[in-house]
ROLOLO-104808 format. One record per residue: residue number from 1; residue in three letters; z negated, y negated, x of N, C-alpha, C in turn. Coordinates in nm, 2 decimals, always signed. Layout:
  pos  code    n_c3    n_c2    n_c1   ca_c3   ca_c2   ca_c1    c_c3    c_c2    c_c1
  NUM   ala       Z       Y       X       Z       Y       X       Z       Y       X
...
END
This chain:
  pos  code    n_c3    n_c2    n_c1   ca_c3   ca_c2   ca_c1    c_c3    c_c2    c_c1
    1   unk  +19.22   -8.10   +9.50  +19.36   -8.05   +9.54  +19.40   -7.94   +9.46
    2   unk  +19.53   -7.93   +9.43  +19.59   -7.82   +9.35  +19.72   -7.77   +9.42
    3   unk  +19.75   -7.65   +9.39  +19.87   -7.59   +9.45  +19.97   -7.56   +9.34
    4   unk  +20.10   -7.59   +9.37  +20.21   -7.57   +9.28  +20.32   -7.50   +9.36
    5   unk  +20.41   -7.43   +9.28  +20.54   -7.38   +9.34  +20.65   -7.48   +9.29
    6   unk  +20.71   -7.55   +9.38  +20.81   -7.65   +9.35  +20.93   -7.62   +9.44
    7   unk  +21.05   -7.61   +9.38  +21.17   -7.59   +9.46  +21.16   -7.47   +9.56
    8   unk  +21.09   -7.37   +9.51  +21.07   -7.25   +9.59  +20.98   -7.26   +9.71
    9   unk  +20.90   -7.37   +9.71  +20.80   -7.40   +9.81  +20.66   -7.41   +9.76
   10   unk  +20.56   -7.36   +9.83  +20.42   -7.38   +9.79  +20.38   -7.52   +9.84
   11   unk  +20.33   -7.60   +9.74  +20.30   -7.74   +9.77  +20.16   -7.77   +9.73
   12   unk  +20.09   -7.83   +9.82  +19.95   -7.88   +9.79  +19.95   -8.03   +9.75
   13   unk  +19.90   -8.06   +9.64  +19.89   -8.20   +9.59  +19.75   -8.25   +9.60
   14   unk  +19.73   -8.37   +9.64  +19.60   -8.43   +9.66  +19.61   -8.58   +9.63
   15   unk  +19.50   -8.64   +9.62  +19.49   -8.79   +9.60  +19.51   -8.82   +9.45
   16   unk  +19.54   -8.95   +9.43  +19.55   -8.99   +9.29  +19.42   -9.01   +9.23
   17   unk  +19.42   -9.03   +9.09  +19.30   -9.06   +9.02  +19.21   -8.93   +9.01
   18   unk  +19.26   -8.81   +9.03  +19.18   -8.69   +9.01  +19.17   -8.60   +9.14
   19   unk  +19.23   -8.66   +9.25  +19.23   -8.58   +9.37  +19.33   -8.46   +9.36
   20   unk  +19.41   -8.45   +9.26  +19.50   -8.35   +9.24  +19.64   -8.40   +9.21
   21   unk  +19.67   -8.52   +9.26  +19.80   -8.58   +9.24  +19.82   -8.66   +9.11
   22   unk  +19.71   -8.68   +9.03  +19.72   -8.75   +8.91  +19.73   -8.90   +8.92
   23   unk  +19.77   -8.96   +8.81  +19.79   -9.11   +8.81  +19.93   -9.15   +8.82
   24   unk  +19.94   -9.28   +8.86  +20.08   -9.34   +8.86  +20.10   -9.41   +9.00
   25   unk  +20.03   -9.37   +9.10  +20.04   -9.44   +9.23  +20.16   -9.38   +9.31
   26   unk  +20.18   -9.44   +9.43  +20.29   -9.40   +9.51  +20.27   -9.26   +9.57
   27   unk  +20.36   -9.20   +9.64  +20.36   -9.07   +9.69  +20.39   -9.06   +9.84
   28   unk  +20.31   -8.99   +9.91  +20.34   -8.96  +10.05  +20.36   -8.81  +10.07
   29   unk  +20.48   -8.77  +10.12  +20.52   -8.63  +10.14  +20.52   -8.61  +10.29
   30   unk  +20.44   -8.51  +10.34  +20.43   -8.49  +10.48  +20.47   -8.34  +10.51
   31   unk  +20.56   -8.32  +10.61  +20.61   -8.19  +10.65  +20.55   -8.15  +10.78
   32   unk  +20.49   -8.03  +10.78  +20.42   -7.98  +10.90  +20.52   -7.93  +11.00
   33   unk  +20.47   -7.90  +11.12  +20.56   -7.86  +11.23  +20.58   -7.71  +11.24
   34   unk  +20.67   -7.68  +11.33  +20.70   -7.54  +11.36  +20.58   -7.46  +11.41
   35   unk  +20.55   -7.35  +11.35  +20.44   -7.27  +11.40  +20.31   -7.31  +11.34
   36   unk  +20.30   -7.41  +11.26  +20.18   -7.45  +11.20  +20.16   -7.38  +11.06
   37   unk  +20.03   -7.37  +11.01  +20.01   -7.33  +10.88  +20.05   -7.43  +10.78
   38   unk  +20.08   -7.38  +10.65  +20.13   -7.48  +10.55  +20.03   -7.58  +10.51
   39   unk  +19.90   -7.57  +10.54  +19.80   -7.67  +10.50  +19.76   -7.75  +10.62
   40   unk  +19.83   -7.75  +10.72  +19.79   -7.81  +10.85  +19.76   -7.96  +10.84
   41   unk  +19.84   -8.03  +10.77  +19.83   -8.17  +10.76  +19.75   -8.22  +10.64
   42   unk  +19.70   -8.13  +10.56  +19.63   -8.17  +10.44  +19.51   -8.26  +10.46
   43   unk  +19.43   -8.24  +10.57  +19.31   -8.33  +10.59  +19.35   -8.47  +10.61
   44   unk  +19.47   -8.51  +10.64  +19.51   -8.64  +10.66  +19.49   -8.73  +10.54
   45   unk  +19.51   -8.68  +10.42  +19.50   -8.76  +10.30  +19.37   -8.83  +10.29
   46   unk  +19.26   -8.77  +10.35  +19.13   -8.82  +10.34  +19.10   -8.93  +10.44
   47   unk  +19.18   -8.94  +10.55  +19.15   -9.03  +10.66  +19.25   -9.15  +10.67
   48   unk  +19.37   -9.13  +10.62  +19.47   -9.23  +10.63  +19.45   -9.35  +10.53
   49   unk  +19.47   -9.47  +10.58  +19.44   -9.59  +10.51  +19.55   -9.63  +10.41
   50   unk  +19.57   -9.55  +10.31  +19.68   -9.57  +10.21  +19.62   -9.65  +10.09
   51   unk  +19.71   -9.71  +10.01  +19.66   -9.79   +9.90  +19.59   -9.69   +9.80
   52   unk  +19.50   -9.75   +9.73  +19.42   -9.68   +9.63  +19.52   -9.61   +9.52
   53   unk  +19.49   -9.49   +9.49  +19.57   -9.42   +9.39  +19.69   -9.35   +9.45
   54   unk  +19.71   -9.36   +9.58  +19.82   -9.28   +9.65  +19.81   -9.13   +9.63
   55   unk  +19.92   -9.07   +9.59  +19.93   -8.92   +9.58  +19.99   -8.87   +9.71
   56   unk  +19.95   -8.74   +9.74  +20.00   -8.68   +9.86  +20.05   -8.54   +9.83
   57   unk  +20.16   -8.50   +9.89  +20.22   -8.37   +9.88  +20.24   -8.31  +10.02
   58   unk  +20.20   -8.18  +10.03  +20.21   -8.11  +10.16  +20.28   -7.98  +10.13
   59   unk  +20.41   -7.97  +10.15  +20.48   -7.84  +10.13  +20.46   -7.75  +10.25
   60   unk  +20.46   -7.62  +10.22  +20.46   -7.52  +10.33  +20.60   -7.48  +10.35
   61   unk  +20.64   -7.47  +10.48  +20.78   -7.42  +10.51  +20.80   -7.28  +10.46
   62   unk  +20.92   -7.24  +10.44  +20.95   -7.12  +10.37  +20.95   -6.99  +10.46
   63   unk  +20.95   -7.01  +10.59  +20.96   -6.89  +10.68  +20.83   -6.86  +10.75
   64   unk  +20.78   -6.74  +10.74  +20.66   -6.70  +10.81  +20.69   -6.65  +10.95
   65   unk  +20.61   -6.69  +11.04  +20.62   -6.64  +11.18  +20.51   -6.55  +11.22
   66   unk  +20.53   -6.47  +11.33  +20.43   -6.39  +11.38  +20.35   -6.47  +11.49
   67   unk  +20.23   -6.51  +11.45  +20.15   -6.58  +11.55  +20.20   -6.73  +11.56
   68   unk  +20.16   -6.79  +11.67  +20.19   -6.93  +11.69  +20.33   -6.94  +11.75
   69   unk  +20.42   -7.01  +11.68  +20.56   -7.01  +11.73  +20.58   -7.10  +11.85
   70   unk  +20.49   -7.18  +11.89  +20.50   -7.25  +12.02  +20.52   -7.40  +12.00
   71   unk  +20.54   -7.45  +11.88  +20.54   -7.59  +11.86  +20.45   -7.62  +11.74
   72   unk  +20.33   -7.57  +11.75  +20.23   -7.58  +11.64  +20.19   -7.73  +11.62
   73   unk  +20.14   -7.76  +11.51  +20.10   -7.90  +11.47  +20.00   -7.96  +11.57
   74   unk  +20.00   -8.09  +11.57  +19.90   -8.16  +11.65  +19.78   -8.20  +11.57
   75   unk  +19.76   -8.14  +11.46  +19.64   -8.18  +11.38  +19.51   -8.12  +11.44
   76   unk  +19.52   -8.03  +11.53  +19.40   -7.98  +11.60  +19.34   -7.86  +11.55
   77   unk  +19.41   -7.78  +11.47  +19.35   -7.66  +11.40  +19.42   -7.54  +11.46
   78   unk  +19.35   -7.43  +11.47  +19.40   -7.30  +11.52  +19.51   -7.25  +11.43
   79   unk  +19.63   -7.21  +11.48  +19.74   -7.17  +11.40  +19.70   -7.04  +11.32
   80   unk  +19.74   -7.04  +11.20  +19.72   -6.93  +11.11  +19.83   -6.94  +11.01
   81   unk  +19.87   -6.83  +10.95  +19.98   -6.83  +10.86  +20.10   -6.92  +10.91
   82   unk  +20.14   -6.90  +11.04  +20.23   -6.98  +11.10  +20.37   -6.98  +11.03
   83   unk  +20.43   -7.10  +11.01  +20.55   -7.11  +10.93  +20.65   -7.20  +11.00
   84   unk  +20.77   -7.19  +10.95  +20.88   -7.27  +11.01  +20.98   -7.32  +10.90
   85   unk  +21.04   -7.43  +10.92  +21.14   -7.48  +10.83  +21.28   -7.42  +10.87
   86   unk  +21.30   -7.39  +10.99  +21.41   -7.31  +11.04  +21.37   -7.25  +11.17
   87   unk  +21.44   -7.15  +11.22  +21.40   -7.08  +11.34  +21.44   -7.16  +11.46
   88   unk  +21.36   -7.17  +11.56  +21.39   -7.24  +11.69  +21.38   -7.14  +11.80
   89   unk  +21.48   -7.15  +11.89  +21.49   -7.06  +12.01  +21.41   -7.14  +12.12
   90   unk  +21.28   -7.11  +12.12  +21.19   -7.19  +12.22  +21.23   -7.16  +12.36
   91   unk  +21.27   -7.04  +12.39  +21.30   -7.01  +12.53  +21.43   -7.08  +12.57
   92   unk  +21.52   -7.09  +12.48  +21.65   -7.17  +12.52  +21.62   -7.31  +12.54
   93   unk  +21.53   -7.37  +12.46  +21.50   -7.51  +12.47  +21.42   -7.54  +12.60
   94   unk  +21.33   -7.45  +12.64  +21.25   -7.47  +12.76  +21.34   -7.45  +12.88
   95   unk  +21.43   -7.35  +12.87  +21.53   -7.33  +12.98  +21.62   -7.45  +13.00
   96   unk  +21.67   -7.50  +12.89  +21.76   -7.62  +12.90  +21.69   -7.74  +12.96
   97   unk  +21.56   -7.75  +12.92  +21.48   -7.86  +12.98  +21.47   -7.85  +13.13
   98   unk  +21.44   -7.72  +13.18  +21.43   -7.70  +13.32  +21.56   -7.73  +13.39
   99   unk  +21.67   -7.70  +13.33  +21.80   -7.72  +13.39  +21.86   -7.86  +13.37
  100   unk  +21.79   -7.95  +13.30  +21.83   -8.08  +13.27  +21.95   -8.08  +13.17
  101   unk  +21.95   -7.99  +13.07  +22.06   -7.98  +12.98  +22.02   -8.01  +12.83
  102   unk  +21.91   -8.08  +12.82  +21.87   -8.11  +12.68  +21.97   -8.21  +12.61
  103   unk  +22.04   -8.29  +12.69  +22.13   -8.39  +12.64  +22.23   -8.32  +12.54
  104   unk  +22.29   -8.21  +12.59  +22.38   -8.13  +12.50  +22.32   -8.08  +12.38
  105   unk  +22.19   -8.03  +12.39  +22.13   -7.98  +12.27  +22.09   -8.09  +12.17
  106   unk  +22.07   -8.21  +12.21  +22.04   -8.32  +12.12  +22.15   -8.36  +12.03
  107   unk  +22.28   -8.32  +12.06  +22.39   -8.34  +11.98  +22.41   -8.23  +11.87
  108   unk  +22.34   -8.12  +11.89  +22.37   -8.00  +11.81  +22.29   -8.02  +11.67
  109   unk  +22.35   -7.96  +11.57  +22.28   -7.95  +11.44  +22.21   -7.81  +11.44
  110   unk  +22.08   -7.81  +11.44  +22.01   -7.68  +11.45  +22.05   -7.58  +11.34
  111   unk  +22.08   -7.46  +11.37  +22.11   -7.36  +11.26  +21.99   -7.35  +11.16
  112   unk  +22.02   -7.37  +11.04  +21.91   -7.36  +10.94  +21.86   -7.50  +10.89
  113   unk  +21.89   -7.61  +10.97  +21.84   -7.74  +10.93  +21.90   -7.79  +10.80
  114   unk  +22.03   -7.76  +10.78  +22.10   -7.80  +10.65  +22.03   -7.74  +10.53
  115   unk  +22.00   -7.61  +10.54  +21.93   -7.54  +10.43  +21.79   -7.60  +10.40
  116   unk  +21.72   -7.63  +10.51  +21.59   -7.69  +10.50  +21.60   -7.83  +10.44
  117   unk  +21.70   -7.91  +10.47  +21.72   -8.04  +10.41  +21.74   -8.03  +10.26
  118   unk  +21.82   -7.93  +10.23  +21.85   -7.91  +10.08  +21.73   -7.87  +10.01
  119   unk  +21.64   -7.79  +10.07  +21.51   -7.75  +10.01  +21.42   -7.87   +9.98
  120   unk  +21.41   -7.96  +10.09  +21.32   -8.07  +10.08  +21.38   -8.17   +9.98
  121   unk  +21.51   -8.19   +9.97  +21.57   -8.28   +9.88  +21.54   -8.23   +9.73
  122   unk  +21.56   -8.10   +9.71  +21.53   -8.04   +9.58  +21.38   -8.06   +9.55
  123   unk  +21.29   -8.05   +9.65  +21.15   -8.07   +9.62  +21.12   -8.21   +9.58
  124   unk  +21.18   -8.31   +9.65  +21.16   -8.45   +9.62  +21.21   -8.48   +9.48
  125   unk  +21.32   -8.41   +9.43  +21.37   -8.43   +9.30  +21.26   -8.38   +9.20
  126   unk  +21.20   -8.27   +9.23  +21.10   -8.21   +9.14  +20.97   -8.30   +9.14
  127   unk  +20.94   -8.35   +9.25  +20.82   -8.44   +9.26  +20.84   -8.57   +9.18
  128   unk  +20.97   -8.62   +9.19  +21.00   -8.74   +9.12  +20.99   -8.71   +8.97
  129   unk  +21.04   -8.60   +8.92  +21.04   -8.57   +8.78  +20.89   -8.55   +8.73
  130   unk  +20.81   -8.48   +8.81  +20.68   -8.45   +8.77  +20.58   -8.56   +8.79
  131   unk  +20.58   -8.63   +8.90  +20.48   -8.73   +8.93  +20.53   -8.88   +8.90
  132   unk  +20.66   -8.90   +8.89  +20.72   -9.03   +8.87  +20.65   -9.14   +8.96
  133   unk  +20.66   -9.12   +9.09  +20.59   -9.21   +9.18  +20.67   -9.35   +9.18
  134   unk  +20.59   -9.45   +9.21  +20.65   -9.59   +9.22  +20.73   -9.60   +9.35
  135   unk  +20.68   -9.54   +9.46  +20.74   -9.54   +9.59  +20.71   -9.41   +9.66
  136   unk  +20.80   -9.38   +9.75  +20.78   -9.25   +9.82  +20.80   -9.27   +9.97
  137   unk  +20.70   -9.23  +10.05  +20.71   -9.22  +10.19  +20.73   -9.07  +10.23
  138   unk  +20.83   -9.04  +10.31  +20.86   -8.91  +10.36  +20.83   -8.91  +10.51
  139   unk  +20.76   -8.80  +10.56  +20.73   -8.80  +10.70  +20.70   -8.66  +10.74
  140   unk  +20.67   -8.64  +10.87  +20.64   -8.51  +10.92  +20.61   -8.51  +11.07
  141   unk  +20.56   -8.40  +11.12  +20.53   -8.38  +11.26  +20.62   -8.28  +11.32
  142   unk  +20.67   -8.31  +11.44  +20.75   -8.22  +11.52  +20.87   -8.18  +11.45
  143   unk  +20.89   -8.05  +11.41  +21.00   -8.00  +11.34  +21.01   -8.07  +11.20
  144   unk  +20.89   -8.10  +11.14  +20.88   -8.17  +11.02  +20.94   -8.31  +11.03
  145   unk  +20.92   -8.37  +11.14  +20.97   -8.51  +11.16  +21.12   -8.50  +11.17
  146   unk  +21.18   -8.40  +11.24  +21.32   -8.39  +11.25  +21.38   -8.37  +11.11
  147   unk  +21.31   -8.29  +11.03  +21.36   -8.26  +10.89  +21.35   -8.39  +10.81
  148   unk  +21.24   -8.46  +10.82  +21.23   -8.58  +10.74  +21.34   -8.68  +10.78
  149   unk  +21.37   -8.69  +10.90  +21.48   -8.78  +10.95  +21.61   -8.74  +10.89
  150   unk  +21.64   -8.61  +10.90  +21.77   -8.56  +10.85  +21.78   -8.58  +10.70
  151   unk  +21.68   -8.56  +10.62  +21.69   -8.59  +10.48  +21.71   -8.73  +10.45
  152   unk  +21.64   -8.82  +10.52  +21.66   -8.96  +10.50  +21.80   -9.01  +10.53
  153   unk  +21.85   -8.96  +10.64  +21.98   -9.01  +10.69  +22.10   -8.95  +10.61
  154   unk  +22.08   -8.84  +10.55  +22.19   -8.77  +10.48  +22.20   -8.79  +10.33
  155   unk  +22.09   -8.85  +10.27  +22.08   -8.88  +10.13  +22.08   -9.02  +10.10
  156   unk  +22.10   -9.06   +9.98  +22.09   -9.20   +9.93  +21.95   -9.22   +9.86
  157   unk  +21.86   -9.12   +9.87  +21.74   -9.13   +9.80  +21.66   -9.26   +9.84
  158   unk  +21.60   -9.32   +9.74  +21.52   -9.44   +9.76  +21.39   -9.39   +9.83
  159   unk  +21.36   -9.45   +9.94  +21.24   -9.43  +10.02  +21.18   -9.56  +10.06
  160   unk  +21.04   -9.56  +10.06  +20.97   -9.68  +10.11  +20.97   -9.68  +10.26
  161   unk  +20.98   -9.56  +10.32  +20.98   -9.55  +10.47  +20.98   -9.40  +10.51
  162   unk  +21.00   -9.38  +10.64  +20.99   -9.24  +10.69  +20.90   -9.25  +10.82
  163   unk  +20.81   -9.15  +10.83  +20.72   -9.14  +10.94  +20.76   -9.02  +11.03
  164   unk  +20.79   -9.05  +11.15  +20.84   -8.94  +11.24  +20.74   -8.93  +11.36
  165   unk  +20.65   -8.83  +11.35  +20.55   -8.80  +11.44  +20.59   -8.69  +11.54
  166   unk  +20.61   -8.73  +11.67  +20.64   -8.64  +11.77  +20.76   -8.55  +11.74
  167   unk  +20.86   -8.62  +11.68  +20.99   -8.55  +11.66  +21.08   -8.56  +11.78
  168   unk  +21.21   -8.53  +11.77  +21.30   -8.55  +11.88  +21.44   -8.57  +11.82
  169   unk  +21.53   -8.60  +11.91  +21.67   -8.63  +11.87  +21.75   -8.49  +11.86
  170   unk  +21.80   -8.46  +11.74  +21.89   -8.35  +11.72  +22.00   -8.41  +11.63
  171   unk  +22.11   -8.33  +11.62  +22.22   -8.37  +11.54  +22.27   -8.52  +11.57
  172   unk  +22.26   -8.56  +11.69  +22.29   -8.70  +11.73  +22.43   -8.74  +11.69
  173   unk  +22.53   -8.65  +11.71  +22.66   -8.68  +11.68  +22.68   -8.71  +11.53
  174   unk  +22.60   -8.65  +11.44  +22.61   -8.68  +11.30  +22.51   -8.79  +11.25
  175   unk  +22.40   -8.79  +11.31  +22.30   -8.89  +11.27  +22.34   -9.04  +11.31
  176   unk  +22.41   -9.05  +11.42  +22.44   -9.19  +11.47  +22.53   -9.26  +11.37
  177   unk  +22.64   -9.21  +11.32  +22.72   -9.28  +11.22  +22.65   -9.29  +11.08
  178   unk  +22.55   -9.21  +11.05  +22.48   -9.21  +10.92  +22.37   -9.32  +10.92
  179   unk  +22.32   -9.35  +11.04  +22.20   -9.44  +11.04  +22.23   -9.58  +10.98
  180   unk  +22.35   -9.63  +10.99  +22.37   -9.76  +10.94  +22.37   -9.77  +10.79
  181   unk  +22.38   -9.65  +10.72  +22.36   -9.64  +10.58  +22.22   -9.67  +10.53
  182   unk  +22.13   -9.66  +10.63  +21.99   -9.68  +10.60  +21.93   -9.81  +10.66
  183   unk  +22.02   -9.90  +10.69  +21.98  -10.03  +10.75  +21.86  -10.09  +10.67
  184   unk  +21.76  -10.13  +10.75  +21.64  -10.19  +10.69  +21.53  -10.09  +10.65
  185   unk  +21.56   -9.96  +10.65  +21.46   -9.87  +10.61  +21.34   -9.87  +10.72
  186   unk  +21.22   -9.89  +10.67  +21.10   -9.88  +10.77  +21.08   -9.74  +10.82
  187   unk  +21.06   -9.74  +10.95  +21.03   -9.61  +11.02  +20.90   -9.63  +11.11
  188   unk  +20.81   -9.54  +11.10  +20.70   -9.53  +11.20  +20.73   -9.41  +11.28
  189   unk  +20.75   -9.43  +11.41  +20.78   -9.33  +11.51  +20.68   -9.32  +11.62
  190   unk  +20.61   -9.21  +11.64  +20.51   -9.19  +11.75  +20.55   -9.08  +11.84
  191   unk  +20.51   -9.09  +11.97  +20.54   -8.98  +12.06  +20.45   -8.99  +12.18
  192   unk  +20.41   -8.87  +12.23  +20.33   -8.87  +12.35  +20.41   -8.88  +12.48
  193   unk  +20.37   -8.96  +12.57  +20.45   -8.98  +12.69  +20.44   -8.86  +12.78
  194   unk  +20.34   -8.77  +12.75  +20.32   -8.65  +12.84  +20.36   -8.52  +12.76
  195   unk  +20.43   -8.54  +12.65  +20.47   -8.42  +12.56  +20.54   -8.32  +12.64
  196   unk  +20.49   -8.20  +12.66  +20.56   -8.09  +12.74  +20.66   -8.02  +12.66
  197   unk  +20.66   -8.03  +12.53  +20.75   -7.95  +12.44  +20.88   -8.03  +12.40
  198   unk  +20.86   -8.15  +12.36  +20.97   -8.24  +12.32  +20.96   -8.37  +12.41
  199   unk  +21.04   -8.37  +12.51  +21.03   -8.48  +12.61  +21.03   -8.62  +12.55
  200   unk  +20.95   -8.71  +12.61  +20.94   -8.84  +12.56  +21.07   -8.92  +12.57
  201   unk  +21.16   -8.89  +12.67  +21.28   -8.96  +12.68  +21.37   -8.94  +12.56
  202   unk  +21.36   -8.82  +12.50  +21.45   -8.79  +12.38  +21.39   -8.86  +12.25
  203   unk  +21.26   -8.88  +12.25  +21.21   -8.96  +12.14  +21.26   -9.11  +12.16
  204   unk  +21.26   -9.16  +12.28  +21.32   -9.29  +12.30  +21.46   -9.30  +12.26
  205   unk  +21.54   -9.19  +12.28  +21.68   -9.19  +12.24  +21.69   -9.19  +12.09
  206   unk  +21.60   -9.12  +12.02  +21.60   -9.12  +11.87  +21.56   -9.26  +11.83
  207   unk  +21.46   -9.32  +11.89  +21.43   -9.46  +11.85  +21.55   -9.55  +11.86
  208   unk  +21.62   -9.54  +11.98  +21.73   -9.63  +12.00  +21.84   -9.61  +11.90
  209   unk  +21.87   -9.48  +11.87  +21.97   -9.45  +11.77  +21.94   -9.52  +11.63
  210   unk  +21.81   -9.50  +11.59  +21.77   -9.56  +11.46  +21.78   -9.71  +11.47
  211   unk  +21.73   -9.77  +11.58  +21.73   -9.92  +11.59  +21.88   -9.97  +11.59
  212   unk  +21.97   -9.90  +11.66  +22.11   -9.94  +11.66  +22.17   -9.93  +11.52
  213   unk  +22.12   -9.84  +11.44  +22.17   -9.83  +11.30  +22.11   -9.93  +11.21
  214   unk  +22.02  -10.01  +11.26  +21.96  -10.12  +11.18  +21.83  -10.08  +11.11
  215   unk  +21.77   -9.96  +11.13  +21.65   -9.93  +11.07  +21.53  -10.01  +11.14
  216   unk  +21.43  -10.03  +11.06  +21.32  -10.11  +11.11  +21.21  -10.02  +11.17
  217   unk  +21.22  -10.00  +11.30  +21.13   -9.90  +11.37  +21.01   -9.96  +11.42
  218   unk  +20.89   -9.91  +11.38  +20.77   -9.94  +11.44  +20.74   -9.83  +11.54
  219   unk  +20.74   -9.86  +11.67  +20.73   -9.76  +11.78  +20.59   -9.75  +11.83
  220   unk  +20.54   -9.63  +11.83  +20.40   -9.60  +11.87  +20.39   -9.50  +11.98
  221   unk  +20.42   -9.53  +12.10  +20.40   -9.44  +12.21  +20.25   -9.42  +12.25
  222   unk  +20.21   -9.31  +12.30  +20.08   -9.29  +12.34  +20.07   -9.20  +12.46
  223   unk  +19.96   -9.22  +12.54  +19.95   -9.14  +12.66  +19.88   -9.00  +12.62
  224   unk  +19.97   -8.91  +12.59  +19.92   -8.78  +12.54  +20.03   -8.68  +12.53
  225   unk  +20.00   -8.56  +12.47  +20.10   -8.46  +12.46  +20.16   -8.45  +12.32
  226   unk  +20.18   -8.32  +12.28  +20.24   -8.29  +12.15  +20.13   -8.29  +12.04
  227   unk  +20.10   -8.40  +11.99  +19.98   -8.41  +11.91  +19.98   -8.54  +11.82
  228   unk  +19.88   -8.55  +11.74  +19.86   -8.67  +11.65  +19.72   -8.72  +11.68
  229   unk  +19.71   -8.81  +11.78  +19.57   -8.86  +11.81  +19.53   -8.97  +11.72
  230   unk  +19.40   -9.01  +11.73  +19.34   -9.11  +11.64  +19.42   -9.24  +11.64
  231   unk  +19.47   -9.29  +11.76  +19.55   -9.42  +11.75  +19.67   -9.40  +11.67
  232   unk  +19.73   -9.29  +11.67  +19.85   -9.27  +11.58  +19.81   -9.27  +11.43
  233   unk  +19.70   -9.20  +11.40  +19.65   -9.20  +11.26  +19.62   -9.34  +11.21
  234   unk  +19.56   -9.42  +11.30  +19.53   -9.56  +11.26  +19.66   -9.64  +11.24
  235   unk  +19.75   -9.62  +11.33  +19.88   -9.69  +11.31  +19.96   -9.64  +11.19
  236   unk  +19.95   -9.51  +11.17  +20.02   -9.46  +11.05  +19.96   -9.50  +10.92
  237   unk  +19.83   -9.51  +10.91  +19.76   -9.55  +10.79  +19.79   -9.70  +10.76
  238   unk  +19.79   -9.78  +10.86  +19.82   -9.92  +10.84  +19.97   -9.94  +10.80
  239   unk  +20.06   -9.87  +10.86  +20.20   -9.87  +10.83  +20.22   -9.83  +10.68
  240   unk  +20.16   -9.72  +10.64  +20.18   -9.67  +10.50  +20.13   -9.77  +10.41
  241   unk  +20.01   -9.83  +10.43  +19.96   -9.94  +10.34  +20.06  -10.05  +10.33
  242   unk  +20.13  -10.09  +10.44  +20.22  -10.20  +10.44  +20.35  -10.17  +10.36
  243   unk  +20.40  -10.05  +10.39  +20.53  -10.02  +10.32  +20.51   -9.98  +10.17
  244   unk  +20.39   -9.94  +10.13  +20.37   -9.91   +9.99  +20.32  -10.02   +9.91
  245   unk  +20.29  -10.14   +9.98  +20.24  -10.25   +9.90  +20.34  -10.37   +9.92
END
């Protein structure tokens, strides 16, 4: 593995012919969740069933947090160097959930998400120029899943698919009309039915929005919380292999 500064972000590259992103294979870019360290998802490149020669990029979000921000990754590691793609008002979200007001929040564009999308789009441009991948899968967990979805829906970038792990519906009023522009795009979406942070019902709403727009959604619900359990890793690996071959 090696580390690079690309588009103003610290990026860890792995896989390929030299385990440092070398070669000519496809590329998987995974975005970590709110409150997770920048290297939180890095171990996945060793366990996911991707085609031989696949390269992996793991960017660290630009904003440092004090301690665990409350939506840390489901990879199962203790939060350290906690980071965020944009700031989240956790108390407001939890309060809205208690009052049954998450519906209104699902239509909002989170402050800072547009800047985060621009950063990731610039990163993908730099990765394209440097690695020249044959195909690209973009994905993420939690806040990273929201960001991956936003980038995919707002740009015309060629993507082999998007992986949305325990994300939720935001920017619904803008995403709904954009989704049809991505008709046919493969999506792997997973969510825990017992997720206490991002309710399962809003993952279902996101699934329905994408399916209504014509995206090809592989839906992977599981009986668990805000996490990435082994059944999801197995489903994700098989899906990555399918969309990249």
